[in-house]
ROFIGU-359170 format. One record per residue (C-alpha): residue number from 1; residue in one letter; x, y, z. Coordinates in Angstrom, 3 decimals, m for minus. Example, Ala and Ser with C-alpha at 12.3 -4.5 7.8 and 13.67 -1.06 7.14 Angstrom:
// residues 2
@n 1 res A x 12.300 y m4.500 z 7.800
@n 2 res S x 13.670 y m1.060 z 7.140
END
This chain:
// residues 381
@n 1 res M x m165.065 y 71.506 z m105.426
@n 2 res T x m163.977 y 69.439 z m107.542
@n 3 res M x m161.460 y 71.212 z m108.449
@n 4 res F x m160.031 y 71.443 z m105.090
@n 5 res I x m160.682 y 67.990 z m104.083
@n 6 res A x m158.535 y 66.818 z m107.103
@n 7 res R x m155.416 y 69.253 z m106.539
@n 8 res K x m155.897 y 69.183 z m102.587
@n 9 res C x m152.726 y 67.535 z m102.761
@n 10 res Y x m151.030 y 70.555 z m104.566
@n 11 res A x m152.886 y 72.917 z m101.512
@n 12 res S x m151.266 y 74.124 z m99.013
@n 13 res F x m152.811 y 73.852 z m95.347
@n 14 res P x m153.325 y 77.750 z m95.048
@n 15 res A x m154.624 y 77.634 z m98.509
@n 16 res M x m157.106 y 74.961 z m97.355
@n 17 res L x m157.968 y 76.693 z m94.343
@n 18 res T x m158.915 y 80.257 z m95.868
@n 19 res W x m161.383 y 78.046 z m98.425
@n 20 res L x m162.921 y 76.578 z m95.224
@n 21 res L x m162.900 y 79.852 z m93.580
@n 22 res L x m164.961 y 81.802 z m97.034
@n 23 res V x m167.119 y 78.516 z m96.820
@n 24 res L x m168.296 y 79.030 z m93.279
@n 25 res L x m169.036 y 82.695 z m93.860
@n 26 res S x m170.720 y 82.141 z m97.044
@n 27 res S x m173.054 y 79.986 z m94.858
@n 28 res Q x m173.607 y 82.212 z m92.132
@n 29 res F x m174.947 y 84.949 z m94.581
@n 30 res Q x m178.351 y 83.866 z m95.927
@n 31 res P x m180.850 y 85.767 z m97.300
@n 32 res C x m183.292 y 86.807 z m94.700
@n 33 res P x m187.023 y 86.411 z m95.838
@n 34 res C x m187.973 y 89.888 z m94.245
@n 35 res Y x m189.142 y 93.056 z m96.034
@n 36 res T x m185.561 y 94.336 z m98.323
@n 37 res S x m185.159 y 97.241 z m100.008
@n 38 res F x m182.985 y 98.766 z m102.398
@n 39 res V x m183.495 y 103.084 z m102.290
@n 40 res F x m182.442 y 104.792 z m105.472
@n 41 res G x m183.494 y 109.288 z m105.872
@n 42 res D x m183.147 y 112.296 z m104.614
@n 43 res S x m183.676 y 114.422 z m100.841
@n 44 res L x m187.242 y 112.682 z m100.890
@n 45 res V x m185.531 y 109.199 z m99.949
@n 46 res D x m181.854 y 110.622 z m99.113
@n 47 res A x m181.697 y 108.605 z m95.751
@n 48 res G x m178.280 y 110.455 z m95.142
@n 49 res N x m175.667 y 110.059 z m98.263
@n 50 res N x m175.431 y 113.890 z m98.413
@n 51 res N x m173.756 y 113.540 z m94.713
@n 52 res Y x m170.669 y 112.247 z m96.352
@n 53 res L x m170.389 y 115.407 z m99.269
@n 54 res F x m169.342 y 118.371 z m99.224
@n 55 res T x m172.475 y 119.477 z m100.570
@n 56 res L x m174.986 y 122.690 z m100.102
@n 57 res A x m178.047 y 120.243 z m100.080
@n 58 res K x m178.051 y 119.288 z m96.530
@n 59 res A x m180.417 y 118.019 z m93.707
@n 60 res D x m178.201 y 116.940 z m91.123
@n 61 res S x m178.410 y 119.239 z m88.474
@n 62 res P x m181.656 y 120.336 z m86.226
@n 63 res P x m184.879 y 120.743 z m86.467
@n 64 res Y x m184.364 y 118.234 z m89.295
@n 65 res G x m185.125 y 114.646 z m87.731
@n 66 res V x m187.369 y 116.225 z m84.815
@n 67 res D x m189.978 y 113.416 z m84.959
@n 68 res F x m187.763 y 110.566 z m86.140
@n 69 res K x m188.032 y 108.187 z m83.507
@n 70 res P x m185.312 y 106.157 z m84.041
@n 71 res S x m182.568 y 108.778 z m83.570
@n 72 res G x m184.304 y 110.123 z m80.535
@n 73 res G x m185.165 y 113.309 z m82.777
@n 74 res R x m181.326 y 113.569 z m83.787
@n 75 res P x m180.869 y 114.866 z m87.822
@n 76 res T x m180.010 y 111.832 z m89.856
@n 77 res G x m180.036 y 113.242 z m92.918
@n 78 res R x m183.491 y 112.785 z m93.897
@n 79 res F x m184.857 y 116.231 z m95.260
@n 80 res T x m187.964 y 116.015 z m93.272
@n 81 res N x m189.091 y 115.946 z m89.858
@n 82 res G x m189.564 y 112.312 z m89.660
@n 83 res R x m189.549 y 109.561 z m91.643
@n 84 res T x m189.428 y 109.000 z m95.706
@n 85 res I x m191.974 y 107.172 z m97.618
@n 86 res P x m190.104 y 104.263 z m98.330
@n 87 res D x m189.248 y 104.097 z m94.250
@n 88 res I x m193.002 y 103.665 z m93.674
@n 89 res I x m193.393 y 101.541 z m96.569
@n 90 res G x m190.829 y 99.022 z m94.843
@n 91 res Q x m192.095 y 99.246 z m91.434
@n 92 res Q x m195.737 y 98.167 z m92.834
@n 93 res L x m194.196 y 95.351 z m94.202
@n 94 res G x m192.096 y 94.478 z m91.475
@n 95 res A x m188.911 y 95.439 z m91.893
@n 96 res K x m187.607 y 95.656 z m88.169
@n 97 res S x m184.620 y 98.698 z m89.361
@n 98 res F x m184.468 y 101.266 z m92.148
@n 99 res P x m181.746 y 100.625 z m95.179
@n 100 res D x m178.176 y 102.181 z m93.876
@n 101 res P x m176.994 y 104.874 z m96.721
@n 102 res Y x m175.022 y 103.902 z m98.859
@n 103 res L x m172.043 y 106.265 z m98.447
@n 104 res A x m172.155 y 105.091 z m94.417
@n 105 res S x m169.553 y 103.508 z m92.674
@n 106 res S x m170.878 y 100.717 z m91.624
@n 107 res V x m172.390 y 99.995 z m95.204
@n 108 res N x m169.736 y 97.419 z m96.219
@n 109 res Q x m171.134 y 94.897 z m93.725
@n 110 res L x m172.848 y 92.204 z m95.954
@n 111 res E x m175.434 y 91.030 z m93.450
@n 112 res N x m176.824 y 94.298 z m93.126
@n 113 res T x m177.456 y 94.528 z m97.188
@n 114 res V x m178.836 y 90.887 z m97.467
@n 115 res R x m181.299 y 91.784 z m94.555
@n 116 res I x m182.207 y 95.011 z m94.468
@n 117 res G x m181.370 y 96.519 z m97.771
@n 118 res I x m179.271 y 100.182 z m98.597
@n 119 res N x m180.100 y 103.560 z m99.614
@n 120 res Y x m178.441 y 105.693 z m102.399
@n 121 res A x m180.428 y 108.585 z m103.107
@n 122 res S x m179.101 y 111.516 z m102.457
@n 123 res G x m180.449 y 115.402 z m102.641
@n 124 res A x m180.152 y 117.566 z m105.516
@n 125 res S x m179.795 y 114.565 z m107.405
@n 126 res G x m181.479 y 113.892 z m111.080
@n 127 res I x m182.216 y 111.515 z m113.771
@n 128 res L x m179.597 y 113.912 z m116.026
@n 129 res D x m175.873 y 113.405 z m114.568
@n 130 res Q x m175.683 y 117.671 z m114.305
@n 131 res T x m178.763 y 117.940 z m112.095
@n 132 res G x m177.832 y 119.781 z m109.534
@n 133 res I x m174.751 y 121.133 z m110.408
@n 134 res L x m175.203 y 123.886 z m108.338
@n 135 res F x m175.382 y 122.628 z m105.053
@n 136 res I x m171.546 y 120.726 z m105.469
@n 137 res G x m171.578 y 117.325 z m104.442
@n 138 res R x m174.521 y 114.820 z m105.138
@n 139 res V x m174.446 y 111.860 z m106.272
@n 140 res S x m176.109 y 111.420 z m109.510
@n 141 res M x m178.476 y 108.672 z m110.809
@n 142 res R x m175.995 y 106.737 z m112.409
@n 143 res E x m173.488 y 107.021 z m110.043
@n 144 res Q x m176.692 y 105.106 z m107.841
@n 145 res V x m176.681 y 102.354 z m110.088
@n 146 res N x m172.618 y 102.040 z m110.197
@n 147 res D x m173.259 y 101.676 z m106.284
@n 148 res F x m175.549 y 99.322 z m106.242
@n 149 res E x m173.760 y 97.471 z m108.715
@n 150 res H x m170.426 y 97.721 z m106.039
@n 151 res S x m172.647 y 96.366 z m103.894
@n 152 res K x m173.923 y 93.315 z m105.898
@n 153 res S x m170.468 y 92.631 z m106.325
@n 154 res Y x m169.942 y 91.803 z m102.543
@n 155 res M x m173.471 y 89.836 z m102.259
@n 156 res V x m171.820 y 87.671 z m105.288
@n 157 res E x m168.753 y 86.899 z m102.996
@n 158 res M x m170.782 y 85.494 z m100.407
@n 159 res M x m174.063 y 83.917 z m101.564
@n 160 res G x m172.367 y 83.376 z m105.511
@n 161 res E x m174.494 y 84.594 z m108.725
@n 162 res N x m177.657 y 81.948 z m108.847
@n 163 res G x m178.076 y 82.312 z m104.587
@n 164 res T x m177.636 y 86.866 z m105.850
@n 165 res M x m179.770 y 86.624 z m108.119
@n 166 res E x m182.558 y 85.220 z m106.297
@n 167 res F x m182.531 y 87.274 z m103.557
@n 168 res L x m182.232 y 90.162 z m105.727
@n 169 res K x m185.471 y 88.792 z m107.155
@n 170 res K x m187.284 y 89.277 z m104.141
@n 171 res A x m186.091 y 92.628 z m103.095
@n 172 res I x m188.064 y 95.762 z m103.576
@n 173 res F x m186.204 y 98.325 z m105.563
@n 174 res I x m188.230 y 101.834 z m105.096
@n 175 res V x m186.640 y 104.920 z m107.557
@n 176 res T x m187.364 y 108.333 z m106.285
@n 177 res T x m186.384 y 110.991 z m109.068
@n 178 res G x m186.816 y 113.673 z m112.153
@n 179 res S x m188.634 y 116.369 z m109.431
@n 180 res N x m184.952 y 118.157 z m109.016
@n 181 res D x m184.580 y 118.425 z m113.232
@n 182 res I x m187.632 y 119.957 z m113.241
@n 183 res L x m187.269 y 122.377 z m110.407
@n 184 res N x m183.532 y 123.213 z m112.235
@n 185 res Y x m185.223 y 123.824 z m115.652
@n 186 res V x m187.710 y 126.033 z m114.364
@n 187 res Q x m186.013 y 128.024 z m111.866
@n 188 res S x m183.667 y 130.558 z m113.150
@n 189 res S x m179.822 y 129.494 z m113.458
@n 190 res P x m176.540 y 130.963 z m114.906
@n 191 res P x m176.785 y 130.050 z m118.958
@n 192 res L x m174.998 y 126.913 z m119.665
@n 193 res V x m175.078 y 124.914 z m116.095
@n 194 res M x m177.713 y 122.836 z m116.342
@n 195 res G x m177.511 y 122.107 z m120.379
@n 196 res T x m181.070 y 122.502 z m120.476
@n 197 res D x m181.941 y 126.476 z m120.344
@n 198 res D x m182.230 y 126.202 z m124.358
@n 199 res V x m184.796 y 123.095 z m124.631
@n 200 res S x m188.155 y 122.957 z m124.515
@n 201 res P x m190.291 y 121.471 z m121.796
@n 202 res L x m190.723 y 118.227 z m124.458
@n 203 res T x m187.689 y 117.710 z m125.104
@n 204 res L x m186.614 y 118.207 z m121.306
@n 205 res Q x m189.294 y 115.004 z m120.987
@n 206 res D x m187.523 y 113.763 z m123.565
@n 207 res M x m184.671 y 113.556 z m122.058
@n 208 res M x m185.290 y 112.620 z m118.997
@n 209 res I x m187.369 y 109.208 z m119.972
@n 210 res S x m184.582 y 108.075 z m122.100
@n 211 res N x m181.866 y 108.682 z m119.717
@n 212 res L x m184.392 y 106.905 z m116.651
@n 213 res T x m185.195 y 104.085 z m119.360
@n 214 res L x m181.284 y 103.451 z m119.773
@n 215 res H x m180.646 y 103.436 z m115.649
@n 216 res L x m183.749 y 101.321 z m114.996
@n 217 res K x m182.754 y 98.596 z m117.873
@n 218 res R x m179.660 y 98.358 z m115.788
@n 219 res L x m181.111 y 98.015 z m112.862
@n 220 res H x m182.750 y 94.771 z m114.742
@n 221 res E x m179.738 y 93.535 z m116.000
@n 222 res L x m178.110 y 93.462 z m112.253
@n 223 res G x m181.069 y 91.455 z m110.879
@n 224 res A x m183.720 y 93.720 z m110.150
@n 225 res R x m187.033 y 92.432 z m110.749
@n 226 res K x m189.811 y 93.977 z m108.476
@n 227 res L x m189.064 y 97.992 z m109.569
@n 228 res V x m191.408 y 100.372 z m108.124
@n 229 res V x m191.224 y 104.002 z m109.960
@n 230 res V x m192.492 y 106.847 z m108.516
@n 231 res G x m194.027 y 110.239 z m110.761
@n 232 res V x m193.190 y 113.262 z m110.080
@n 233 res G x m195.567 y 115.256 z m107.636
@n 234 res P x m197.410 y 118.519 z m108.446
@n 235 res L x m194.399 y 120.878 z m107.508
@n 236 res G x m196.257 y 123.536 z m108.858
@n 237 res C x m197.955 y 123.329 z m105.798
@n 238 res I x m194.591 y 123.846 z m103.462
@n 239 res P x m193.780 y 126.518 z m101.095
@n 240 res F x m190.424 y 127.369 z m103.029
@n 241 res V x m192.219 y 127.485 z m106.916
@n 242 res R x m194.872 y 129.090 z m105.534
@n 243 res A x m192.811 y 132.084 z m104.131
@n 244 res V x m190.221 y 132.085 z m107.538
@n 245 res K x m193.507 y 132.432 z m109.406
@n 246 res L x m195.562 y 134.469 z m107.253
@n 247 res I x m198.478 y 132.015 z m106.877
@n 248 res P x m201.210 y 133.234 z m104.345
@n 249 res P x m201.582 y 131.086 z m101.624
@n 250 res G x m204.069 y 128.162 z m101.623
@n 251 res Q x m202.336 y 128.258 z m105.919
@n 252 res C x m200.351 y 126.797 z m107.682
@n 253 res S x m198.249 y 127.309 z m111.295
@n 254 res T x m200.143 y 126.296 z m113.735
@n 255 res E x m197.442 y 125.913 z m116.002
@n 256 res V x m194.766 y 123.904 z m113.733
@n 257 res N x m197.584 y 120.957 z m113.222
@n 258 res A x m197.961 y 120.859 z m116.704
@n 259 res I x m194.447 y 119.927 z m117.102
@n 260 res V x m194.585 y 117.463 z m114.719
@n 261 res Q x m198.011 y 116.150 z m115.967
@n 262 res G x m196.428 y 115.859 z m119.836
@n 263 res Y x m193.086 y 113.935 z m117.550
@n 264 res N x m195.500 y 111.557 z m115.980
@n 265 res G x m197.346 y 110.582 z m119.100
@n 266 res K x m194.192 y 109.794 z m121.249
@n 267 res L x m193.181 y 107.489 z m117.714
@n 268 res I x m196.054 y 105.314 z m117.739
@n 269 res R x m195.912 y 104.987 z m121.624
@n 270 res A x m192.376 y 103.406 z m120.690
@n 271 res L x m192.975 y 101.768 z m118.014
@n 272 res R x m196.088 y 99.565 z m119.711
@n 273 res G x m192.900 y 99.347 z m122.408
@n 274 res L x m190.761 y 97.705 z m120.043
@n 275 res N x m193.667 y 95.506 z m118.393
@n 276 res R x m194.059 y 94.387 z m122.262
@n 277 res D x m190.868 y 94.051 z m123.184
@n 278 res M x m189.436 y 92.722 z m119.822
@n 279 res G x m192.089 y 90.647 z m118.441
@n 280 res P x m191.496 y 87.083 z m119.106
@n 281 res D x m188.916 y 86.806 z m116.822
@n 282 res R x m191.381 y 87.731 z m114.144
@n 283 res S x m189.829 y 91.785 z m114.124
@n 284 res I x m192.766 y 93.997 z m112.325
@n 285 res F x m192.215 y 97.864 z m112.793
@n 286 res V x m195.123 y 99.591 z m110.929
@n 287 res Y x m195.987 y 103.139 z m111.536
@n 288 res A x m196.389 y 105.199 z m108.379
@n 289 res N x m198.930 y 108.189 z m108.865
@n 290 res S x m197.569 y 110.449 z m106.527
@n 291 res Y x m198.564 y 113.816 z m108.294
@n 292 res D x m202.512 y 112.691 z m108.188
@n 293 res I x m201.801 y 111.522 z m104.831
@n 294 res F x m200.323 y 114.793 z m103.112
@n 295 res L x m202.564 y 117.072 z m104.732
@n 296 res N x m205.447 y 115.609 z m103.191
@n 297 res I x m203.851 y 115.891 z m100.094
@n 298 res I x m203.075 y 119.822 z m100.555
@n 299 res S x m206.489 y 119.857 z m102.370
@n 300 res N x m208.290 y 118.538 z m99.121
@n 301 res H x m206.015 y 119.125 z m96.448
@n 302 res R x m208.552 y 119.754 z m93.885
@n 303 res S x m210.144 y 116.495 z m94.364
@n 304 res Y x m206.844 y 114.751 z m94.319
@n 305 res G x m206.588 y 116.520 z m90.340
@n 306 res F x m204.061 y 119.253 z m91.587
@n 307 res E x m204.819 y 122.968 z m91.306
@n 308 res E x m201.436 y 124.682 z m93.373
@n 309 res A x m201.172 y 123.158 z m97.015
@n 310 res S x m199.161 y 126.291 z m98.476
@n 311 res E x m196.619 y 126.989 z m96.254
@n 312 res P x m193.876 y 125.499 z m94.731
@n 313 res C x m193.612 y 124.515 z m91.077
@n 314 res C x m190.151 y 125.590 z m90.918
@n 315 res G x m188.700 y 128.594 z m92.540
@n 316 res A x m190.521 y 131.300 z m94.047
@n 317 res L x m190.699 y 133.650 z m96.896
@n 318 res P x m187.888 y 133.380 z m98.903
@n 319 res P x m184.856 y 132.118 z m99.131
@n 320 res F x m186.795 y 129.876 z m96.803
@n 321 res L x m184.328 y 128.596 z m94.635
@n 322 res C x m185.075 y 126.387 z m92.118
@n 323 res F x m182.844 y 126.034 z m88.990
@n 324 res G x m183.606 y 126.415 z m85.001
@n 325 res D x m182.939 y 124.289 z m81.566
@n 326 res P x m185.668 y 121.655 z m81.588
@n 327 res T x m186.274 y 121.901 z m78.005
@n 328 res R x m187.325 y 125.188 z m78.591
@n 329 res N x m191.080 y 125.784 z m80.025
@n 330 res S x m192.699 y 128.624 z m82.104
@n 331 res S x m193.986 y 130.314 z m79.050
@n 332 res T x m189.981 y 130.938 z m77.590
@n 333 res G x m188.556 y 132.239 z m80.920
@n 334 res S x m188.047 y 128.941 z m83.399
@n 335 res V x m188.505 y 128.786 z m86.635
@n 336 res F x m190.575 y 125.700 z m86.844
@n 337 res C x m194.327 y 124.835 z m85.702
@n 338 res D x m194.918 y 123.279 z m82.754
@n 339 res D x m197.497 y 120.796 z m84.434
@n 340 res R x m195.727 y 119.007 z m87.433
@n 341 res S x m199.265 y 116.634 z m88.035
@n 342 res K x m200.916 y 119.890 z m89.340
@n 343 res Y x m198.990 y 120.824 z m91.917
@n 344 res V x m198.629 y 119.295 z m95.421
@n 345 res F x m194.767 y 120.658 z m95.922
@n 346 res W x m192.241 y 120.494 z m93.526
@n 347 res D x m189.369 y 123.410 z m95.754
@n 348 res A x m189.968 y 124.522 z m99.097
@n 349 res Y x m189.752 y 121.481 z m101.392
@n 350 res H x m190.176 y 118.408 z m98.673
@n 351 res P x m193.192 y 116.760 z m96.806
@n 352 res T x m194.181 y 116.385 z m93.400
@n 353 res E x m194.004 y 113.300 z m92.028
@n 354 res A x m197.778 y 113.183 z m91.599
@n 355 res A x m198.366 y 114.073 z m95.592
@n 356 res N x m195.365 y 110.787 z m96.323
@n 357 res L x m197.566 y 108.551 z m94.632
@n 358 res I x m200.778 y 109.077 z m96.158
@n 359 res M x m198.669 y 108.990 z m99.402
@n 360 res A x m197.170 y 105.256 z m98.437
@n 361 res R x m200.556 y 104.156 z m97.605
@n 362 res A x m202.089 y 104.899 z m100.530
@n 363 res L x m198.841 y 103.495 z m102.861
@n 364 res L x m199.238 y 100.007 z m100.631
@n 365 res D x m202.482 y 99.289 z m100.782
@n 366 res G x m203.982 y 101.869 z m103.019
@n 367 res N x m206.155 y 101.119 z m106.703
@n 368 res Q x m204.992 y 100.897 z m110.317
@n 369 res S x m205.334 y 104.869 z m109.897
@n 370 res M x m202.551 y 105.051 z m107.662
@n 371 res T x m200.142 y 102.474 z m108.553
@n 372 res S x m200.531 y 99.937 z m111.431
@n 373 res P x m200.640 y 98.015 z m112.863
@n 374 res I x m200.668 y 96.243 z m109.466
@n 375 res N x m199.904 y 98.133 z m105.311
@n 376 res I x m196.940 y 97.894 z m103.351
@n 377 res R x m198.205 y 95.372 z m101.208
@n 378 res Q x m199.464 y 92.953 z m104.002
@n 379 res L x m195.416 y 94.097 z m105.767
@n 380 res Y x m194.405 y 92.514 z m102.389
@n 381 res H x m196.235 y 89.420 z m101.900
END
C-alpha cells in the first residue's frame, strides 16, 4: 500500500482500477469458519478425479453412486454405492457440501476452495509413483501434493501468504493411501512393471514409509497442520484377494494381512516421529487405525446389522465386474444386491456406504485404539 501511494502520480487510471478491483475481490474471499478438508489418496476416497483421466480405474457408470443422494443416485466417480468416509466425516462436522474433485472444471473457483476444500484422490494410485501403472491413468501421491501446491498459489493470490497459512492451520488434511502399493505387490504382474517384484515385503514397507514421510513433510511445508493419515485396512479379507488366494468364505489371507500389519506398525512409528519433530508448531499427525476397525466389522458383521461380509454386493466371481441398471433389482437380473445396507463390501475392493458410516463414526469419536493421539473431532476443535 505504501509503495502504491508513493508512486500513485505515475500510475495510470486503468492500473489503479485493477488494483482496487483486486482488493475488493480479496476481501470477499475470506475463509469460512465451517469445516474445510483437503483429501488425498486412492479409490477409497476418490470423489471423481478419475472421471477426467484416460484410465481403466473408473466408477462413472451405474450402479456406482446408486445411493448417493446429492446426485440423485447417478454415478459421481466414487467407488462405492454412496458416500465415502471423508464425505461422512465432513457432514458430521457440519460441512454443507463435499469438496470438488481437483480435476473438475469447477475446481478453479477459489470461493469453493476456501469454504469447502478440494479432493485430490485418484483411484489405482499409491504412495509409490509406479503403483497402478497397469490401469494407465492415475494421479500418484506425489502428483496430488503438487496439485495442492497449485491450489495454494490461488489462495495466496486472494488471501496473501499469512492469510492462507492461517486458513490452512484450521483445515483437516485426510490422507488415505497405501492399499494399492500392497495389492500390486501381492498380485501377479508382468516383471519389471511394478519395480517391486524382486524386493522383500520388509523392503516394500520401508519404501512406502520413506516416500509417504516425504509427502507428509511437504504438505506440512505447504501449510498443513492437522493431518489424518489412514492406515491400510485388512486387504487379506477383501473379495478380490480372497478369490486370487483361493481363501475359503469367512477367512482371510494371513500372508497379505501380515504385510499390511507390518506396514501399519512402521507408519505408527513414523507418525510419532513427525509429531515429536514438528509438534512445537502445533502440528498434529493423527493415525487412523482402519485395520482393526474394519476387521472388527467383518468378524462381527451380524452385530452391526450386516448379513454378508465375504461376497461383494456388486459383481460376483472373478473378474468381479460391477455393472448394471440401477432401476432394476436382483430379482429381475441386475448384478448388484437389493439391500446394500446388509453388505460390508460394495464391490471386490471397496466397502459399502453402510460400512463406511461405521468406520467414519469410529474415526470421528473413537478412543486411542482407533485414532491416536486424538480422534478427528478433537483434532477439528
